[in-house]
N, C-alpha and C positions, 0 to 999 in steps of 0.2 A: 831159411825160415820163414815159417808164417804169420799170417799177420798178427795172427791170433796170439799167438807164441810173442812176438815181439810185444803186443801190449801186455803180455802177461810180465816179461821181461823188466819192463819199462814201467810197472806196477809196483816190483816186486825192489827195483830199485827207487822207487819214489818212497816205498813204507821205510827203507834201509834210511833213506836220508832224513824222515821225520824221525827216527828211532835216536840216531846221532844227534841231529838237532838240539833233542830234548835233553841228551846227555851234554851236549854242549850246553844251553842253556841254565842244566842244573850244577853244572861246573862251575859257569860262572856266577852263578845267583848264591853257590859255596865260598867262593874264594876271592871274586871281586874282579877277577881280573879281566884284563881288556878283550874284545871279543876277537881282535887279531892275534892275539899269542893263543885261545884256546883254540881258534883255527888251526895253530901253526903246528899245535897237540895230536889235532885229528887228522890233518891232512899230509897223504902221503911227501914225500920229498921230491920237487921235480928231475925227472929222468936229467944222469948223469951228476945232478949234485952231489955233493957225500956230505954230512950232519956231522956233528962233532959225538954226536950218539953212534953212531956207524962205524967211527973212525976207532975210536977205543972200545977194548973189548970190555963187554960187561963187567959189573962188580959183584952182581949174584945172576941165576941162571936168569931168563925168563919165561915172565907167567905166558906160555903157549895159550892157554884159557881165556886170559885176559887179553892175549893179540889177534885172537881168533873173533873174540868180543868187538874187539873196534878195528875190525879189517873194513877197509874204504873201497876195495873192490868192487863189490857189486852195489854202490849204492851212488845217487846221482849226485853227484858233489855241487853242482850249479844246486837244484834243490834247496841240499844243505848248507851252504853259502846264503843263500837266499833268506831261509830260515833264520840263522842264526843272526844275521846283520840285520833282518827285516824288524825280528820281534824285538832286536835289544834299541834298534836307532828312533825306533815310533810308540817304544812301550808305551806312555801316556795316553797315546793316540786309542791305544785298542785296548787300555783298561778303561779310557771314558766311555767305550761303547759295549765293554762287558760288564760296568758296577750297576746300572738299569737293573739287569736279569738277575742280581745275585738276592740269597737271602740273607746273607749277614755281609760283614766288611772287605773285600779281597784281601788283605792282611791276615784275616782269618783262614782262607782257603789254605790248602794243605798245598806247601809248596809245587809240586807236580802237578798238581788239577790248575792251578796258576800259571805255568806254561802250554802245558796242553791247550788253555784255555785263549791263551796271546797267542800262542802257535796258530789254532785254529781260524781265529780271528782274523789273523795276518792275511792265511791264502783267503779266508772268505771274500777280504778285500781287494788282494791284488791278484788271485790266481784265477782269475775269473774262468779261464779255460777249463778249471778242474770244475766239476758239476759240484753246487754244494753240497748234495745227498755224501758225494764222496770226501769232500772234507771231512763231515760231521761224522761219518764210520770210521774213518785213520785216525781221526782222534778220540771219538770213543776204543778201538782199539789199543792204543798210546795209555789208555786211562786203564784198561781191562790189565794190558802188561804189567805197569809201572806203578798206577796208582793205589789207592784203599780199593775196600774188597767194594764199594757200591758207585764209587766216583767216576764211573763210565754213564749210571746213568743223567746225575746233576750234568755230568758234562755234555751230552746230548741236550738235556732242555735247554742249558743255557747257549748253546750255538745254535741250536735250531732258531731262537729269540732274537740273536745277533745275526741271521741272517735274514729275519723276515724284516728288522731294521733297516737292510741296507736294500738302494731302491734296486739296482742293480740285479742283486737276488729274488726280490720280489717277483719281477718281471720272468725270470726261471722257475720259480715255486709256480705260480701261475699259471704256467703252460704245462708245468707237470701235472696238474689238478686237471686240466681237462679229460 
């Protein structure tokens, strides 16, 4: 595989990780389940282990479309776990960075917008290996796919301001302007 092809696969796996992490975080938001319980529902069983759900015949015919939507085969599992736990473990910290850039209370935001902002803020802070423009673009794509009609514009503006408030990201932004 060419270097470019490998990078494309890696980017696709990261995008899938972000989508699955958003779904997992949304499930957490709705159910209040622990991150560990939600992670267990998303991640495949370790090789050689048979779960109770695999050993018993299904009570109803499995939903193949749902199974495909939840397939984690082409997902960066490390990033998925990192986003799920990293957002939940330090949510107050991410909210404190987001709040000054909002035009309304965090609680009044659409639940998906709130989660996308938290995920983007996590990546801006903790994944300095990913350029800030990529972090923002990926958050915008999540908002386009799952959010309200114009939420991607709001996400873009808020995360840009969060990036500009981060010392390491400001250096990156300054280098790109030259």
